[in-house]
Steps between C-alpha positions, in 0.01 A plus 500: 500500500258564214706799387818288499332233288381763252849645481652154448247427228583824322871421512444150361283641222770750413768229490289284269444804280874550474560139401217520248674785318859385545553433130415862418716642778799264504864617522444680828124539530307827529693824456817312402718602208506275198721572200330514163736450204335547162574609146233735364450508124280740303310315225358687197124440487513374141713195593325401823325196349823382338689531828241297690507230230880495521485451878255213463715329238842569653398404853278204425609199705514280191775718351617712791777746420611499866597132494841602364573658840356224717280200426301575816323801351123481456235758403127565515283777354233714664302821460425748777333838539650745750356827632755731666396820675811715555550768766715811518503847657499862385880499472485181289777349712431145389489590133821704514692223676346226283349339810153352512221459755206305360192304598492195274206272415569185300269276297622170355310472171624151412400343833235657722576241771860616534573607860626837373185580304344815647793559734578855610814643654682827554847527348781750551771509231837665566757589234881534517555245775845390374733523200287262293264716293262204453438470873216658695387437857144389563297496821159335522208560736167312534173675425204518736200730461372668815155632578386847607802730555569575867849651478694702241687188382163326441401771255825522303463365144817291535526393865132413538565187293810368677464213746578653842654186650795494489546777242324796663835666571722339240368666182496862629839445662642334188389793287642743754838325477487567127433867565132481408210619715246222452210728594586731209426226245184492288383284206659596168542287187297182454678231298318197361691216338407198294796274575596207277753300697760228472588346838847344502604242759834327553499154657158569649584842649394838366767663283346786298185643345478656155201732477364673191298790641230689315496812720225763528584800719223741606473825693263796503279365222796432267645160407788360295623157393843342458654152505788373707676165540651423840762231551490466879705260709312340786534757779500255790773273362698798377476675838603188692771400252872564551708703254578195288135398473394853411772533236392173336135607495592840355718345229222271378256792498745705290525210254119493478494874431769466233310223322183709507664818369671307220154394383331837558756782457229767538456406867704725731595474864360773725519456878260788566219379735148477357383774737746745345430376148128554557561852632702593190268328253200684650681830448460597866690781671367436850194356677315829546205371296408247768152539659444727800647377831672213317179305446565229243216265412369357828792622717466793742785713627555585866386858440165395359448249781551775758250724320243221490549420869474869590183542296347191666589629847351845434185350353454276806547798734241706310255211498549447874430865578190500280362199685573652837307808398192296411474274803627468850546127458861372474618488138478159334776352293441503126421156368 
């Protein structure tokens, strides 16, 4: 009876946890495909301040450019800081296919009480999902840190941070469906972004986010900086929308891009993912310069975990034999 109550309690806790994160994992929940439609624009560093001022003026509610499309448009401004640790393998499968697997940490600089401040999640980005070159698939997974490694998956630098219920199988299987061995992945490029943002709503619902990103990409002791402006339609409403809704959203976003490029002709559209841009800007050829066994910062690879466990086991055996040689009393457990 006690075991049943404990099991019931665990299930209830899990359900409440799901509801608590529903806004982050809407449009299907964990391990469900959402469609991300965004225009990616490369901004020359010398005009970054002018572009941000333009966004503040053009999308200020008192004189909102978007009102010509619909009077229900409204905006607000914010500033965030994102830390993205990317993963790949020796073959650089993710890089070559312009996919992405990343562990993201988010800080809301303009409001420390925001529910998303400090939030972490694992994201998988998939390219070439349909004929629309602006579309990418995205899968999200909750983060949970586990204690002392007991199994190979506990020691893996990627899987050790994924919440095991209900996603213990879904992430490895999802990657396998994409032709990627999840256990071959190790930490590669670290991307940090200062994100100046314009949130756009339509009649109270999320419509789009314009984000001016100051990007710093780092790997193997090298770093580089570039600036990008993303015009991203709200992924939940876009995913759930029918073809007519999507077409309307896309048309307005194209008009926004056209207005921006007319003001700043030196800005150019480049749909290359930041992961690939960082790789090229760093002048990398591969990831052979990564630390031994794939150790990156505080993360340990499976190979190193096995070596540590083996060394601990051998040390305990040697200590046990030494004790037995000194006394006939039963060996005591180390405190």
